[in-house]
N, C-alpha and C positions, 0 to 999 in steps of 0.2 A: 473208589480208591484204585489207582492203577497199579497193577502187579508188574514189577521189573524182574525179568528172569535172573536167577542167581549168576553172578559173575559177569553180567553184561557191562557193568561200570568198569570193571577191571580190564575187560577186553578193549573197550573204547580208549581207556588210558594207555594201554599197550600200543594201540594203533598210532596215537598221537606221539608217543615217545619214539616209536620206530620211524615215523616220518621226520621228526626232528633230528634223529640220529643220522638218517640218510642224507638230509640236507647238510648236516655238518661234515659229512664224508665226501662231499663234492670236492674233487681235486682243485687246489688253488693254482692259478696260472703261474708258471715259472718264466720269468723274463730271461732273455738271452744276454750274452755279453758277460758283464761282471755285476750281477744284481747286488744291491745293498740289502743286507739281512733285515734291517729295520729302517725302511725308508723314512727320511725326515724331510721337513720343509726345505725346499731348495733355497740356498742363499740368494738374496736379491742382488741386483746389479745397479750400481749408480753410474750408468753409462748413457751415451747419447747415440741416437740412430743417425744414419748418414743424411737424413733430411733435417737434422738439428733438433729433433724432439727427444725429451727425456725418456728413457726406457726403464720400465719396472715390470717384473714378472706378474704382479697382481693384475695388470691390465689384460693378461692373457689367461686368466683363470677359466677353467672349463675346457681348455684346449691342451693337447700334448705339445711340449716345447722341446726342441733339440738345440743344444748349445755346442758350438765348436770354437776352439781357440786356434787361430791360424794367422797367416799374413799373405799379402797379395804377391810378394816376390817368391813365394814358396815354389820349388821346382817339382814337387811330387805329391806329398801327402795331402796338402790343402786343396789343390784342384781336384785330386782324385776323390776325396771325401765329399767335397761340394757337388761334384758330378754324380756321385752315388746317391746322395740325398735327393737330388733332382730326379733321378731315375725312380727312386722309391715313391716320391710324390706322384709321378706320372702313373705309376702302377695303382695308386690309390684312387685315381679318377676324381670325381667330384668331392670325395672326402678330403682330398689334399688341402682344400681351403681351410680345414679345421686345424691343420698342423702348422706350427711356427718353427722356422729354422733361423737361428741367430748366429752370425759369424762374428766373433770378437777378435779384434786384431791384437797380436802380441808384438807388433812392430810400429808403434805410434810415430816414430821418427820419419818413416817413409809412407805409412798408410794414412793419408788424409781421408776425410769422409768421401771425397770425390773418387779417390783411388779404390777404396773399398767398394763403393757403389758400382764402379766400372767393372771391377773384378767379378762381383756377384752377378751382374747383369749378363755376363757371358754364359752363365749357367741357368739362372732362374730369377726372373724379376720379382718373384714373391718373397725372396729371401731378405732378411733384415741384416744390415751391417751395423755393428756397434763399435764405437770408439770412445775416447775420453782422454783425460790427461794421464800422465804416467802413474800418478798415485792411485787414481781410480782403477786403472787397468791392473796395476799390481795387486790391489785389494781384491779384484774379481778373480785373478789367478789364484791368489792365496785361498780364497773361499772354496774354490773347486779343486785345490791341490794340483794346480797346473804349473809346470816349470817352463821357463822361456829364457834363453840366453843367446847373445850374439856369438858367432864362432870366429869373429875377426874384429880387429880395431879399426879397420878401414871403413870410414863412414859411408862410402859410396858402393862398396862391394862386399857384402857379407850375407850369410844366411843365418836363420834362427834355428837353434836346437830347441825343440819345444814338445810338450806333451801333446800327443795326437789323438786323444780320446774324444769320442762323441758322447755327450751327456743327454740322457732322456729324463724329462720331468713330466709326470702324469698330470691329468686335468685337475687334480686336487692340489697341485703345486708341490708334490713330493718328488725328490730325486730318487728314481727307482733303479736305474742301471746305467752303465756306461759301456762303450764298445771300443775295442782296439781297431787300429787301422785296417787289419786284415779280415775283419768280420764281414761275412757275405751280406749282400743287400737283402736277401730273403729273410734273414734274421731280424733286421730292423723292420722290414715290412710286416712280419708276423706280430711283432710287439706293438707296432702302431695300430694295426687292425684290431688287436685285442683291446687297446685303450679306447679306440673309437667306437667299438661295439659296446663296451661297458658304459660309456659316457651317455 
């Protein structure tokens, strides 16, 4: 008969409980920008890529996805945001191939698939351009709380007032945070590195 020293069982249980407690106390990562308190599945998009293929978020499961709503005639925010994302992907090196950036037009009257593709190619050929009919684009904007409106009735000469946030979807398909236009590139880089390390 093996003799167990008194209290050894309780000591072992205490060690297990302490280990579990410490594991539970590990700080959770805090996303930058405007994180969603309870991330939910990102709304899917019934849109088309610039090469005519249907786009859906499920096809990119397991990869971080960045969404931006903009237009090719934009004089400032859209080219600046697109250039910043390209810079961030360059900083990621080989891991950049795991990140998806999709640019969704808010100006379908002028932004043909060819125009969107030409605009994005000036920054990064890896970027996806998304377009669709007015109803599909309006549905996409509504799903993400994006506003877009012409500032003039002149059909040939107008700009679009629009929400300029960049949306981040994690590899599990959850909308985790969004960034304002003035968010530094280092912030986006840190969040992407975290997701890529976790995945």
